[in-house]
N, C-alpha and C positions, 0 to 999 in steps of 0.2 A: 504493500500500500504506500509506503514512504517513497519507494522508487518511482512509482507511478505519479505521485504528487510532485516529486522533484522534476520529473520529466515534463509534466504539464506546465509547471511554473517556468522552467527553462525555456520551453517552446514559446510561451507567451511573452517572456522578456525579449527573446530574439525577435519576435514579430513586432513588438513595440519599438525596439531600437531600430530595426530596419525601416519601419514606417516613418520614424522620425528622421532618419538619414535621407530617405527618399524625398520627404518634404523639404528638408534643407537643401538638397541638391536641386530640386525644382525651383525653389526660391532663388538660389544663386544663379541658375541658368537664366531666369527672367531678368535679374539685375544685370547680368553680363550682356544679354541681348539689348537691354535699354541703353547701356553704355555704348555698345557698338553702333546702335542707330543714331546716337547723338554725336558721335565723333565725325568730324568733317574728314572726308577721304577714306573712311573705314569701308572695308569690303563687306557688303551686306550678305554675300554668299556664306560668310562665316556664321551666320545666325542659326543655321540648322545643321551644323556639322555632325551632331549626334545621329542624324538620319542617314548619313553616308555609309556605304559599305566599307569593309576593312581595307580594301585596296585603295580607295579614294582617301580614306583617313590617313593611311600610311604615306600617300603622296603629299598630303597637306603637312603632315608632321615633318617629312623630309625637307619640304620647302622652308618651314619655319626654322628648322635646325640650320639650314644653309644661311638664312638671313641672320640668325643669331651669331653664327661663326663669322660671317662677314662684318657684323657690328663689332665683335670682339677684336678682330684684326684691325679694323679702322681705329679703334680706341686704344690700340697697343696692348691688348690683353690677350 
């Protein structure tokens, strides 16, 4: 009986924590989308990156890595 109760409580806690994290992530995404929309010159295609397939996401990640490397080289770092 104790093991069953412990399992149920653990499951409920995991569910509550995951739900909270999902809400936090969704709120953060909305805030980031708002910032992207407000920045002059921002690329609006970045607004729905989470909808892209893995290959396109990897292409975007590689592009930003290249830009970061270029910025470091420019700044002597």
